[in-house]
C-alpha positions in Angstrom: 30.5 30.5 47.9 31.4 32.9 50.9 33.4 30.3 52.9 35.3 29.3 49.7 35.9 32.9 48.9 37.1 33.7 52.4 39.6 30.8 52.4 41.1 32.0 49.0 41.4 35.4 50.5 43.1 34.0 53.6 45.7 32.0 51.7 46.5 35.1 49.3 46.9 37.3 52.3 49.3 34.7 53.9 51.4 34.4 50.7 51.6 38.1 50.5 52.9 38.4 54.0 55.3 35.6 53.4 56.9 37.4 50.5 56.8 40.8 52.4 59.1 39.3 55.2 61.3 37.6 52.9 60.5 34.0 53.6 62.7 31.3 52.0 63.4 27.7 52.9 67.0 27.2 54.0 68.9 23.8 54.4 68.6 24.0 58.1 64.6 23.9 57.9 64.2 21.4 55.1 66.3 19.0 53.1 67.6 19.9 49.6 65.3 18.3 46.9 67.1 17.3 43.8 67.1 14.6 41.1 69.8 12.1 40.4 71.5 14.6 38.1 71.2 17.2 40.9 69.0 19.4 38.5 65.8 21.2 39.2 67.1 22.8 42.5 65.2 26.2 42.1 64.9 27.2 45.9 67.2 30.0 47.2 69.9 28.4 49.2 71.1 30.4 52.3 74.4 30.4 53.9 74.7 32.2 57.2 78.4 33.5 57.6 79.3 34.7 61.1 82.3 36.5 62.0 83.7 38.9 64.8 85.3 41.7 63.1 84.2 45.0 61.6 83.1 45.3 58.1 85.9 47.6 57.1 88.7 45.1 58.0 90.4 42.7 55.6 88.1 39.8 56.8 85.1 42.0 56.9 85.6 43.3 53.4 86.4 39.7 52.2 83.3 38.4 53.6 81.1 40.8 51.7 83.0 40.4 48.5 82.4 36.7 48.8 78.7 37.2 49.3 78.5 39.2 46.3 80.6 36.8 44.1 78.4 34.0 45.2 75.3 35.9 44.2 76.9 36.5 40.7 78.3 33.0 40.1 75.2 31.2 41.1 72.8 33.5 39.4 71.2 34.2 42.6 70.5 30.6 43.6 72.7 30.9 46.6 72.6 33.8 49.0 75.4 34.4 51.7 74.0 36.5 54.7 76.9 38.0 56.6 76.7 38.9 60.3 79.9 40.9 61.4 81.1 42.3 64.8 80.0 39.0 66.8 76.4 39.9 66.5 75.3 36.3 65.9 78.1 34.3 67.6 81.3 35.5 69.4 84.9 34.0 69.3 84.2 31.9 72.3 81.1 30.0 70.7 81.4 30.3 66.9 83.2 27.0 66.4 80.6 25.0 68.5 77.8 26.6 66.6 79.4 25.6 63.3 79.8 21.9 64.4 76.3 21.8 65.7 75.0 23.3 62.3 73.5 26.5 64.0 75.5 28.7 61.5 76.9 27.3 58.1 80.1 29.4 57.8 82.6 31.2 60.0 86.3 32.6 59.7 87.9 32.2 63.0 91.6 33.4 63.6 94.1 30.5 63.4 94.6 30.9 67.1 91.0 30.2 67.9 90.9 27.3 65.7 93.9 25.9 67.6 91.7 25.5 70.6 89.9 22.8 68.8 92.5 21.4 66.3 95.8 22.0 68.3 98.1 21.9 65.1 96.5 25.1 63.8 98.9 26.9 66.4 101.4 26.5 63.7 100.5 29.9 62.4 101.3 31.5 65.6 104.9 30.3 65.7 107.2 33.3 66.2 109.2 34.4 63.1 107.9 31.3 61.3 107.1 33.1 58.2 109.7 35.6 56.7 107.4 37.7 54.6 104.0 37.6 52.6 105.4 35.3 49.9 106.1 32.6 52.5 102.6 33.0 54.0 100.9 32.6 50.7 102.9 29.5 49.9 101.9 28.1 53.3 98.2 28.8 52.6 98.2 27.3 49.0 100.6 24.4 49.7 101.1 21.4 51.7 101.0 23.1 55.2 97.4 24.4 54.3 96.1 21.3 53.0 97.3 19.1 55.7 95.8 21.5 58.5 92.4 21.3 56.7 92.6 17.5 56.5 92.5 17.5 60.4 89.0 19.3 60.4 87.2 16.3 59.2 86.6 14.8 62.6 85.0 18.1 63.8 82.1 18.2 61.1 83.9 20.9 59.5 85.4 21.6 55.9 88.0 24.1 55.2 87.5 26.3 52.2 90.3 28.9 52.2 92.7 30.8 54.2 92.4 34.6 54.4 95.3 36.7 55.6 95.1 39.7 57.7 98.7 40.6 58.4 101.8 40.3 60.6 101.5 41.1 64.2 103.0 44.0 65.8 103.4 44.9 69.4 101.5 47.7 71.3 102.2 48.9 74.8 101.6 51.7 77.4 104.8 51.1 79.5 107.5 52.4 77.2 109.1 51.3 73.9 109.6 47.6 73.5 112.8 47.0 71.6 114.7 44.3 73.3 113.3 41.0 74.7 114.2 42.5 78.2 111.6 45.1 77.6 108.7 42.8 78.0 109.7 41.7 81.6 106.7 42.1 84.0 104.2 43.4 81.5 100.7 42.0 81.2 99.4 41.3 77.7 96.1 40.4 75.9 96.5 37.4 73.8 94.5 35.2 71.6 93.9 31.7 73.2 96.8 29.9 71.8 99.6 27.7 73.5 102.1 28.9 71.2 101.5 32.6 72.0 101.3 31.9 75.6 104.4 30.1 75.6 106.4 32.7 73.6 105.4 35.5 75.9 105.9 33.5 79.1 109.6 33.0 78.0 109.8 36.8 78.2 108.2 37.0 81.5 105.1 38.4 80.3 101.7 37.6 82.2 99.0 36.8 79.6 95.3 36.9 79.7 93.0 35.8 76.6 90.4 38.5 75.9 87.9 38.4 73.0 88.8 41.0 70.2 85.7 43.2 70.7 86.7 43.7 74.4 90.2 44.6 73.7 89.9 48.3 73.5 88.2 48.6 76.8 90.9 46.4 78.6 93.6 48.6 77.2 91.7 51.6 78.1 91.1 50.6 81.5 94.8 49.6 82.2 93.8 45.9 83.0 96.3 45.0 80.6 99.5 46.9 79.5 99.7 45.9 75.7 98.8 43.4 73.0 99.8 42.2 69.8 97.8 42.7 66.5 97.9 43.5 62.7 98.0 46.9 61.7 94.6 47.0 60.2 93.1 45.7 63.6 95.1 48.3 65.5 93.7 51.1 63.1 90.1 49.8 62.7 89.7 49.4 66.5 91.5 52.7 67.3 94.0 51.0 69.6 96.3 53.9 69.0 94.0 56.0 71.1 94.6 53.8 74.2 98.3 52.8 73.6 101.4 55.0 73.6 103.9 52.8 71.7 104.0 50.4 68.9 106.9 48.2 67.8 106.9 47.1 64.2 108.1 43.4 64.6 106.3 41.3 62.1 106.9 38.6 64.8 104.0 36.3 63.9 100.9 36.2 61.6 97.4 36.8 62.0 95.0 35.2 59.6 91.7 33.2 59.4 90.5 29.7 58.3 87.1 29.9 56.3 85.1 27.1 57.4 81.8 25.4 56.5 79.5 23.0 58.4 80.4 19.6 56.8 76.9 18.2 56.9 75.5 21.3 55.3 78.3 21.3 52.5 77.7 17.6 51.9 74.0 18.3 50.9 74.7 21.1 48.2 74.3 20.0 44.7 77.5 19.6 42.8 77.0 22.2 40.5 76.4 24.8 43.2 79.4 23.5 45.2 81.7 24.3 42.2 80.2 27.8 41.7 80.5 28.6 45.3 84.2 27.4 45.3 84.9 29.5 42.1 83.6 32.5 44.1 85.8 31.6 47.1 89.1 31.2 45.0 88.5 34.5 43.3 87.6 36.1 46.7 90.7 34.6 48.4 93.0 35.9 45.7 91.5 39.3 46.2 91.4 39.3 49.8 94.9 38.3 50.4 96.3 41.0 48.2 93.8 43.6 49.7 95.0 42.6 53.2 98.8 43.4 52.3 97.6 46.8 50.7 95.4 47.7 53.5 98.2 47.1 56.2 100.5 49.2 54.2 98.3 52.1 53.8 96.9 52.1 57.3 100.3 52.2 58.7 100.8 55.5 56.9 97.5 56.7 58.4 98.7 55.8 62.0 102.0 57.5 61.5 100.2 60.7 60.3 98.1 60.9 63.4 101.2 60.8 65.7 98.9 59.4 68.5 101.4 56.6 69.1 105.2 56.4 69.2 106.4 53.9 66.5 109.5 51.9 66.6 110.8 49.6 63.8 113.2 46.9 64.7 116.6 46.8 63.2 117.9 43.6 61.8 120.3 43.2 64.8 117.3 43.9 67.3 115.0 41.4 65.6 117.9 38.9 65.7 117.7 39.1 69.5 114.2 38.2 69.6 114.5 35.4 67.0 117.5 33.8 69.2 115.1 33.7 72.3 112.0 32.3 70.5 113.8 29.9 68.3 115.0 28.1 71.5 111.3 27.2 72.2 110.7 25.4 68.8 111.4 22.0 70.2 108.5 22.5 72.6 106.0 23.3 69.8 106.5 20.0 68.1 104.3 18.3 70.7 101.4 20.7 69.8 102.0 21.1 66.1 103.6 17.8 65.0 107.2 16.9 63.9 106.1 16.8 60.2 104.5 20.1 60.0 107.3 21.7 62.0 109.7 20.3 59.4 107.7 21.9 56.6 108.0 25.3 58.4 111.7 24.9 58.7 112.0 24.5 54.8 109.9 27.6 54.4 112.3 29.4 56.7 115.3 28.3 54.8 113.7 29.3 51.5 112.7 32.9 52.6 115.8 33.7 54.5 115.3 32.2 58.0 
């Protein structure tokens, strides 16, 4: 009897240890087991969600909100594990990891997606979107849908668009008010052909630098300035290492929330719908929250008085628009004529 008793004790100890470390099967370890009606799926499904910004940013807060809503809508059958600040994958390798299935969900900037699907550079077009209403219409309308349709060949599914905010200019080399003020500066940019083109037209040298390395680059003086949303400038404390900021709203920073397609296709239909319910609710909340955060954090930056802030007048902004509108024909080859036509319609609708 002793050997049998010893075996039983060994098994019980093993199960206790597994429970203690939180063992659960994931889709990457074993296939989902379900019947023809896709019922009886009682294992915890785990979605690893990697992103590269802090938890207190619009994207970071949206990811946490989504994880909580998924837990609620699925009754705990699905768990979203969020990995912020690039601790799992960085901007340079997260898309490749997603396509391989090493991570299930990411939310890269539009500029980073454009490295794989060039048409996503549409979101970087200078002065393409004249306000938040125009952005939200593009997210939910034909523009957003057609861009997501282009992801199929990359084993990727687009679930939502999350906004951050309009980009502003920061610099250490004096106020930037007129296009000529950019001449000879060196700027950090996201990897985007559109961004590169519109800065080169102003005689700006550009260098792509990962987001989490930007503060050091600004502090060391290896670049003179950068462009970013108010919330990013505030959360990363760029105002500590930049002397000037221009409120230009010249282009938009946002994120595509993406899932590995092979993984998505294996999720039971009832759970897919519950996940999407959580995503729709999160997206509505997140995009309004991003607008609110940028407004409130601009006030915070102004109160600190660490950085001199200039707001472009309508006449000054018109100077920038004239220079950059001349580049639009060059972008058709990257983005496509039909999508460029859709952008022009939005510009006409919202005062462009």
